[in-house]
N, C-alpha and C positions, 0 to 999 in steps of 0.2 A: 417282325419278320424281316425286315431287311438287315438288320445288325448280325441276326443269326445266319443269315444267308452269308454275309462276307465273313463272320467268323470259320463256317464250314469250308468256304474257299480257301481262306488262310490254312487252316487247318489241310485240306489237301495239297496245298503247294508245299508246305513243310513235309509232308510225308514224302511226296514225288523225290522232292529235294536229297532226303534221308535214303531213299532207294537207289537214287544215281550213285549216291558216295559210296555205298556198301559196293554195289556193282563194278565203281572203279579200283576200288582197293581188291576185289577177288581176281581182276585182269592183271596185276602186278604181283611177280614172283616174289616169295617170302626170301629174303637176304640179297635179294640183285643188287649190284654197287650200284647200278645207274638209277634204281629206285632209291637209294639213300635209306633202305629200309633199317640199317645198325644205326645210323644218325637219329634218325625217326625212334628208333627205341631209346636210345641215349636222352633224345629232346623229352619223351615221355618221361621216362623216370626223373629229369630235372623239374619237368613241370609239375610232376605229382608232388615232389617234395617242396615245392613252392606252395602248391595249394594246402598241402597240410601245415605250411607255415602259418600262410594265412589266414587258414581256418581257427588255428590256435589263437592268433591273434585277434580275430574275430570275437571269440568266444571269451575270452579275457575282456574285452572291450564290453563286451555284454552284461559280464558280471559285473565289472565296474560302474557300470550304467545302472544296473539295479539297485547297488548297496547306494549309490547317490540318491535315488530316486527314494529310496526308504529314509533318508537322512530329510531330504526335500521334497516332498511328493507335488509341490507347485514349482518345479522348475520345467518349465514348457520345453525349450530348447533339449534338454535329457529325454525328454519324451520322444520327440521329433527322431532324435538320433538312434535310440533303441529299436523304435518302430523300422529304421531304416536298415539296421544293421540284420535285424531279424527276417527282413524282407529279402537279403541278400544270402541269408545261410537258409532259407525255406522253411524254419521253425514254425511251422503254421499254428500249431498250439500258443507257445509262448507268444506269437505274433497277436493271436484273437485274445490273448491275456492283459498283453500290452495295452491295446487298444481300446479293451474295455475299461482299464484302469485311468488311461488317458480322458476317456468321452467321460467320466465319473467327475473328473476334476475342470476340466474345460470344454466347451464347445469345439466340436472337432470342424476343420474348414471342409470346402466343397471338395478339393482334391484327397483328402484323406478319406472322408466317407466314400468317395466314387471308388477308391483303391480298396477298403474295407469291403465292400459291396459287392464287387467283381470277383472279390477272393472268394466269398462266401456264397455267390452263384456259381462258381465253376464247381464247388465241393458240394452242393445242393444237387442230388440227383432223386431223392425221395421225397413223398409228400410232407411227413414230417420236419426234413430237413428244409425245405419250401416256406413252411409256417415259421420257422427260424428267420429265415431271409426277411420275410413280411414284417416281422417284429423289429428287426434291424432296420428296417426302411422306415418306419413308422418313427424312430427314436430320429433318424437323421433328418426328417423336414421338419423337426420340433426347434432344433438348433438355429438355423438360418433361414432365412427366404431364399429359396434356392431352386430356380426353375428346372435345372439339368438334372437336380435329384429327384423332382417331380417327374421329369419326364423318363428317367430312367425306371422310377418305380413302375410307372402306367406300361412302359415295354416290357419289364419283367413278368407282370402281372399277365399280359397277352399270353405268354410262353405256358399259363396254367388255363387256359381257355377251357382246354380238354375235361377240367373236372368239373364236379357238379359245382352249378353254381358260378362258374368262370366268368362266364360273359356279365353276370351282376357285380360280380367283385370289379371287373376291369372298370365297366360305366362308374362304379362307385368312385374308384379311385379318380378317374377325368374328372369326377364332377368337384371332388374335393381338390383337385390339383387346380381347377378352375378358379374355385373360390378363393385359393390362397393365393395364387400368381396370376390367373387370368387377365388381372388388370395391368400387369406389369407391361409397361411400354414398349420396351426392345425385347423381351424375352417370352413374353406372353402369347404371342402370334404361334410360337412352336406348340404349346398346348392344342390351341385349337384346331389347327392344322391335323395334329397326329391325332385328337379324337374323332373330326369329320374323316379323314381316313379310314380310321377303325372302324368307322360305319360302313363304308365301303370296301374294307378288306384290304385295304390297300396302304401304307403305313409311310408317309414321305415329312421328315424334319426340316424345319427352315428358320435360322435363326438370325436377327438382326445383330450385327455389331453397332456399338456405339462408344463414344468417349465416356469414361465413368463421371458421374455429376460429383462434384464437390460438396463439402459440409455445408458451405453458405447457402449453396444452390437449393440441396436437400431443406435446410431450416426455410427459406422461403417458401417452398413448395410445402411445407408441412402446416407454414400460417395461414397460408392460401386455402388449403382443405380444412383446415380448421375454421376458417370462417365459414365455409359450405355446411360443414357437419355433417358429413356422410361418414358413419363410423368406418365400414369397409374401404373406402378410399383412404381415411387416416391410418388404418392399420397397416393396408399396404404399403403407404409412402414412410411410416415408421420402420417398419421391416427392411426395405429397402435401404434405408439411410443407415440403418444399423449393420446391415450386412456389409456396406463398404468403409464403415467408421465403426467397427465394434469395440473399438480401444477409448471411446470416448465418454466420462461419466455422466457427463451433463445431459447427453442425449437418451441414455438409458434411463436417467431420472426423470425427464420429461414423458418418456413413454410410459414408464410405470406410473407417473400419477396421472397420466389421461385414463391408462386402464382401472387406476384404482377409483377415480372417479366417475367415469362414463360407462363402461362398459360391464364392470365389476362381475366378469365371469371366471368363476374360481380356477377353472383349467388354465385359463388365457392368462390372467394376472398372476398365479404361481408360475406358470412355464417362463412369462416374460422375467419376473424379478430372479428367478434361477439363474436364467442365462446371463443377466446383469452381474450377479455378483461372481460369476466363473469368468466372464470376460475381465470384469476389473475389480479383482477381488481385494485391492489396496485402498478401496473409496469406503470409508465407514458408511456414510450416509446410503448407500446402496444397501447393505447389510442391514442398517436400522429400518427400513423401509420393507425389506423384505421379512423381518419380523415382525413387524406388524401387520403387513398383510396377512400373514400365517395365522398371526391370532385375530384378525377380522373374519378371515373363512374358516375359523374354529379346527384350525390343523390340530392333530394331536401334540399332547405337551412335550412328549416323549421326543417327537421329531423337531419341536421349536428348539428344545435344549441341544438336540445334536445339530441343528444348525449355528446355535450360538457358539458351540464349542469350534465349530468349522470357522467362524469369523473370528474367533480368538487366536486361531493360527494362521490367518491369512496375511500377515505382516504388514501392519499400518505403518505408516510413515512416522505420524508424530504420535507423543504419549498421551496427548488429550483425545485422540481419536479412541484410544482404550477406555478413557474415562466415560465419553460419550456411549460406546455399547455396552459398557457396564452399566451404565445407567438407564439404557433402553431395556435392557434384559431386566433389570431388578422394578422397572416400572410395571413391566408384564407380569412379573409374579406378583407384584403388588396387587395388581387387578385381580387375580385368581385367590386373593385371600377371603374368606368370611369373618369380618371383624367382630360379627357378633356372637361369634364362639371363642372361649377362652383359650381353645388351643386346638390346633388343626394340621394337617401335614402339610398343608399348602405354607402357613405361617412358620413352621421349622424349616422348612425347605426356603424360604424368604431370608429368615435369620442365617441359614448357614451361607447362603449365598452372598449376603454382606459381610460377613466375615471374611469369606474367600476375597471378595472384590476389595477390602481393605488390606488383604495379605499380598495379594497380585499385584496392587499399583504401588504399595510402598510409596505414598505421596500423602501428605499432610492434610493438603487443601482436598483431598477427596473426602476427609472426614466432615467435611462442610458441606459437599453434595448428599451425603445419605445421612446427616445427621437426624432429620426430621422423619426419614422415613423408619430409622432405625426405634425413635422413640415413638412416634405417634401410631405408626403400626406395630411394630413389635411390643408394644406396651411396656417398654423398659426404660422408664427415666433415670433411672439410676447408672445405666449405661451411659446413655446421652449425657448425663452431666460428668462424667469420668472423661468422655470425649471432649465437653467443652472445657473443662480444667485443664485437661493435656494442650490443648490448642491455646490457651491463656499464657499459659506458663511458656510459649515458646516466641514472647515477646510481642504479644497482641493485647493486653490488659491496658494499653495505654489511649486505645481506640474506643470512641464512643460507640461507633456503629457495631463493633463485637458484643459489645455487653446490651445492646439494645437488642439484638439479635436472639441473644441469650435470654432476655427476659420475655421477647415475643414468644420463644419457645416454652418456657414455663407458665408465662399466661395463658397459653391455648392448651397445654396439655400436663402441666405440673400444679402447684397449689401456690396461696398467697405467701405462705412464710420462705418458700424458697424464692418467689419474685421480690421479697422486701431485700431479702439476702444478698440477692444478685444487683440488686439496686444500690443497696449500700457499699459493698465492694467497688461497682462502677464509679460512685461520688470519690471514693477514697483513690481510685488509681486512674481514672481518666483525665489525659492531659491537653487533648487537642479541643472537645467541646464539652467542658463540665458542666455548663448553664444549661445544656439540654437534657442531660443525666440528671440533674437536680431536678429539674420541673418534670420529669417522668416522675421521679420518687414522689414528688409533693403530690401530684395528681393522683398516684397511687392511694398516698394515705389519706387524701381526701374522700375518696371513694369509699375504700373499705378499712381503713386504720382508726384506732380507736385516739383519745385524746392523748395519750403518752406516746403512742406512735407517732400522730403528728407533730408533736412537740420535739420529739429525739429527731425527726427527719428535718425540723425547721432546724434544729441546733446547728445539726451537721452539714447542713447545706451551706447556712451562714459561714460557720466555720471554713467550711472548704471554699466558697467563693472568695472569703477574706485572705485566703492564703493565695489563691489563685490571683488575685488582683494586686497582692502585694509583689509576687513574682513577677507579674506583668510590668508593674511600674519601676522595679529594679532593671528589667530589661530595656524597658523604656529609657531610663536614666544612662544606662550603660550606651546605648544606641546613640543618646544626643551627645553623651559626651566623646564617643568615638566619632561622631559627626564632626564635633566642634574642634576636635585634635586634628581630622582631616583638613577641615577649613584652615584651621590655623598653620599647618603645614602648608596648605594651598597659598594661603595669602603670603607665606615667608619664601616660596618658592617664586612666587610673583614678582615680591620687591628685589629679591636677589636676581632676577631677570632683569628688572627694570634699571638696578644700579649697575650691573653689568653694562647694559646697554648705554646707559648713561656715559660710562665711563669709556667705552669705545668710541661713542661719538665726541667726547671731549679730546680724547687723544687723537683723534683723526679727523680734523675739521676739513669740511670740505671746499671746493674752490668753486665758486659758482653765483648765481644771483639767488637773492631773497625771494621769499613769497610768503604772505600772511593769509591766514585763512579767512574767508569770508565769511563773517558773522551772520551775515543776513541771507546765506545759501540754506535751503532746504533739500529733502531727499526728494529725487528726480524718479519718476513712473517709467521715463523710456529710457533710463541711463541706469548704469549700476549706481547703488547705493551706498558707495564708498567715499568719493572723494568730493567735495565741492567743484564749482568753478576755480578754476587757476590762473592766477597771473603770472607772465614769465617775461623776461627781458628778451628784449630782441623779437617781437610777435611781428613775423612776416620777413624778417632779416635771415631766414636760413637756420636759426637757433630752434629746434625743436624743444617742446615743453616737454615736462618731468615726464608723464605716462608712458612716451614713447621711450625715454631714457630707462624706466624700469622693468627690466627684461628680467628674466631668470638669472640670477646670480650664480656665478661658479663657486668653487670652494674657497676661494681666497677673495671674493668680493668682486672680480672682475665680471664685467658685463657681456654675456654670450649672445650673440646676434643668431636668429633664427637662419637655418640653412634651407637650400632644398628651392623648388618652384614656388610653394606655399610662401615665401617669404615676402612681405608688402614693403616696398620702397616707403621711407620716411615721409617723404613729401605727400606721397599718395594717403597714407595713414593718417596723417593730420587733416587732409584735405574732408575724407571719408567720416572722419569724427567730426569735423566742424559742420557736416550737411546734415549732421542726426539732429532734428529737432529736439530741445529739452520740454518735458512736460512735466509740470511740478503735480505734487499730489495735491487732490482736492477731497477732504473728508466728507463732506458733504455726500458724495457719491459711493462711500462704503456699503450703504445696503444694498446697492444694485451691481456690486462687484465681489468677483471671486478671487482667490489668490491660487494659480496653478503653480506646482513645482513638481520635481523630479523629473523633470523631461530629459530626452536625450541631447547631447550637447550637439551631435549631429543631424539634428532635425532641420531639413531642408523647409522653407519658406514656413515658420512655425504659427505665423497670423492665419495662413488659408488653411492649415491642416487643423488647427482649435477651431476657426470658425466653421467647418464643417461638422466637427466635432459636437460643437455645443448650439449649433443651429436648431437641434431638435428641441430644445429647453425654451426658447424664446429668441426674441429680435436681439441681436448682438450689436450694442452700438460702437464699440472699439476694440480690440485686443493690442495689448501693449507689451511687445517682448521685451525682455530686458536682454541689451548686450554689453559685452566690455568694451573698451576703448579701441580694441582692436578689429571689431565687427564680429567679435565670435558670441554666438547664442550662449547665454550662461544658464539654459534648462528651467526658468519659470517666467512667469509673465501674469498680468491681471487682464481678466476677461470683463468688460462691462456690459450690463443689458439694458435694456430699456425700461423694463419693470421688475421690481422686487421679487414676485412670485418666480421669474426666468431665474432668477440667483439661488433660490432655494431649490429649483428642481436642478440646478447645474451641480449641487452638492451630492446629489444621487450619483454621479459620474466617478466619485470617487474612488481610488484604486483601479481605475480602469487601464487595462494593457494598451499601452499607447507604443509601437516601435519595440516591442519587448520589454517593456519596464511600466510598472506601475504608477500610473499619474495622480499625483494628491491634489485634492480640492479642498480649499477651506475657507470659510468666511475671511473678508478682508476687514482685519480690526488693528487698531493701532495698540499695541500693548503696553505703551506709555500711558495711555488713557482706561485702559481696561488690563491692569496686571494679572489679575484674577481670570481672564479668558483662558481656555483649555481648547487646544487644536485635538487633543488626543479623545475620539471618543468612545472608547470603551472603558469600562469602570477598573478603577485601582484600588478597590476594596474587597473584603471577602465575599464571594457568591458561592453559596452551599450548595446552588443548582447546577453548578458550570463545574467543569474539570479541566485540568490543565495536563497536557499528556507531553511528554519529551523521551527522546530517542526514537522518534518515528524514522525511517528511511525517506530519505530525499525524494524517493520515486512515489510515493504512497500518496494517493489522490484523494480529493473530499470524499468520493465515492466510496471509494474501498473503506476508509475510514469509518463512512456511516454505515457500512454494512457491518462493520465490528461492533460499534457500538448498540446500535438498534436492537441486537438481543437481550439489553438489560434495561431498555425503557424506552420511552419516546422522546426523539431525538428533535430539538425544535432547532437548531442551528450548530454548524461547524464553522471555524475559523481556521485555516493553516497561515502560520506566520510565515511570513517572506522578508528578504531583505529590502534595500532599496532597488536593487536590479531586478526583483520579481524572482529571487531565485529562493526555493525553500529551505527553513533553517530546520528543519526537523521538529518542530513545535507546534501545537494545534490547542484550540479553545472549544470545546465541546459541551453544549447548553442543553442540560435535560429538562423535563416537564417540571419537576419538583425534586425535592431534596432526597427522598428515599430512593428514587430511581440511579440519582448521581450516587450515593453512599454505595448502593451495591454496585455500581459499574466499577468504583475504584476496587471493590473487594474483589472481584474477577476479573478487573483485566490488569490490574497493576502486576509486573513482570511479564506480562504474553510477550510472546515473541511474533513479532510481524516481519517477514521478509527477511529471518537472520539477524532482527535488531530486537534485543528486550527493551519495552518501553516501560517508562514510570508513569503513573497515574496518580493524580493528588487534586485535593478540592482547589478551585481558584482563588489564591490569596496572593497576589503580587506585592512584592516587596516596595518599600516607600522610595520615590525617586528622589534622588540626589538634587539638591537645589546647586544650580551654578556657581561657580566661583564670585562671579561677578555679575550685577545686571545687565542685560543686554542694551548696549546704547542706542536712544533713539535717533530719528533722521536729524534733530536739530544738534545734537552732539558729536554727530561725525563732521557737520560742517565746521564745528569748532575744535577738532584733533589737528594738533601740530605734527608738522611731518618735517622730515629730515631732508634738508635741501641738498642735491647733489650738482656737481659741475656737468658741463655738456658732454664730457667723454664717461661719464657715470661714476661709481665708485672703486677707483683703482687703487692697486697696490703701493702706488709710488707716492699717494696724498699722505703723508706723514705729517703727524704735529710736531712744531720746531718750539712749542711753547716750553719752558724748565717747569718741573714739578712742582718746584717752591710756588710759581705763579697759578700753577693750576688747584691747589689748594686753597685758594684766596677766594672768599665768595663773600656776598652783602645779601642781605635778604631782601633791600630794597632795590639796589643796582647790582647787577653782574659784570664783574671784570673779565675780559678774556683777551688774550694780546695785548694788556695795557691800557686798553681803551675802555672806558666806563660809560654803558647805555643809561639813556633817560630812562627813570622810572614808569612804569605805565602807569596810565590815567587813573583806572581803577586796579583792584585786586582780581576780578574776575577778568580782565582781558588778557588775553593770550602774551606772554612775554615776548619782545622782538629779536630778531637775531642780532649778533653783533656784527659791527663794519669789521670786514676785512683789511688787514696792514698789508703794507709790501714788506719786503725784506729790508730797505732801507729805514724805514719809522720803526721797524722791531729793532734794529741795530743801534738808532737814535735814543729808543728807549731804554735800552740796555747801560749806555753809554751814560744818561742823566742820572740812573740808579748807582 
């Protein structure tokens, strides 16, 4: 009533303004120079010309937009532009038609509906036209939950209160509005107020403004209401969330799932599904759920087929989406067929739909999806065999799982003769798992074959397996020969490096003191296990030991001293090294000790950090972190527990992330005493129930990969392969419950695109690990390794050898001559050779003169 009054006042004001303008024009004489009549006429002429040009441009633009919509009816922005231009031109008939077409394809927004309703209200003068406006309101309130439209609907119904049954109609609309949006927290109050004021014959609207909630807040609110279980409140909060987030497919999917499983009201369910696919037409899952809902509520077949055609024209993003929608539609057609009859209209429709699907998709793998449907449901095994033969000729004949799929199809819907024929071909062609195919063939002949069939199968399988074993033996010999050649080349390279190093040492003798390796020294726990304790000349007289002199060498062997404030003086470095106590290895404590490695070198106070980390496993007796001679942490340590059980529990912390790196925890085992011990805890042999996946994007998480794999079977474990720094390498191992699920996953997932990366999937069969070129030296051998002794200045460029080449070539297996001085032979052959005594230039000159 109040809005009608406002409209009447505006019309009166506009009419009064028009009359005043007309009287003012009458007062001015025509052609008066002061009035500017001539100029006004010229201006009117120009403005009319401009108006005609603008009108032509608008008509051309309208025609262009209509042609574009005829090509792509799902262009949302094009619909909006066309409606806007038609509003400017005042083409009410075309405007109504354009709005009608857009509403059939998309749900209209609140603003579009209100504009449309207001235009129709202005033109509705008779009762028949008012009924059309009522029908338009009924369509508007179904698109979104919109309190404003409901309020406008109620106010418009008040205008027809004078008609027969007008009051009952107004009350009915208000009751429906309150049921739909009366619980709206911010805008439901207006309807309550309007309803109460209607009963008092005074209408007052009041609306509350509030910030629009975000999607996460809506989801939390929905979860809260789902626990309470009130259907009206759940439906309302879903509708509110969708009104603000209408382009979120997951939200529509959750809402439709709730309606399908809980409310199960046909009109409500189908309306929600229809709005979902109109808001998000690119989401194939919403279309599939819509088809299932229509079938569930027994919608006519023609309507379902029409909806399927709309889905094909929706413009899906991925090719697999079209496969899914076709598969859903074929499943629907299959459920309509009565297979007790030899032929029927439904069966013929299924056959034609299958042929159309194969032609539409143009993909070979689609034949795999539909082969069983075509053979079992269309009773045409001959066609299925032709499809399989076509598939096998595309390079799939070497895979055992493909032949076993064909055998299962023949076993279920074919005959024994074709089963036997398929298995005989499989035995001949399979190259990956021939033993499995041979076993299936023998099982078939044991159950259904005659003695002749059994003998033929045994002979064929034995011959085939013999050839396979022979091929494998040749491949193993070839691989062993290649490995041997590689070992020989590695040994040659090793010897060449050793000879080159020896020749360099012989050409460039060093000036400095000698040092003998300590034969009784053992590997240390608290120090680096590289060098034994050293003896050097001038201990305490300012001459530094060898460790401080062996810093990073330059290009020509010159020692480079560290720069910057972090450089430690030599005297302090020597003092700090001497202060570190040496802890020798106690092999009796290996069972209560674990070895921890791959830690960050920059870790501050590793003892305290690791004590806190391993404290949950049991009482920690000691943590021995390994530092180099400069006091820098080397990234590994030994953790000793009080009890053996605590050490076993600590192994569970293997690959725990510590400061951004995976920490490796392994048992403390002396490999010299236990050469067969393996730290690698994963199998390195063939595992038919486990898949190896490569080509994954580095951003792929374990949860995302599990979501992809669980569609093909029960996933027991997933392991993403990382480097030592914890960064992914694009590789993964996926363990299924059995071999059949793993084989099916290989068939379906190989070549799949994951985040623009094409992945490769195969059965896990890691290659043989290459043996190291040489055995890893133990702790005792480290202490006996001879080292080159340099002078106090390190290895400089000016330290050149002054010995003639003729003397360098002389050697003695018992005693070695260098600079003309013969050493005493060692006491035993196992002792390391002693360093030759250095001679002065004067001694060297005397030796040459004697010669």
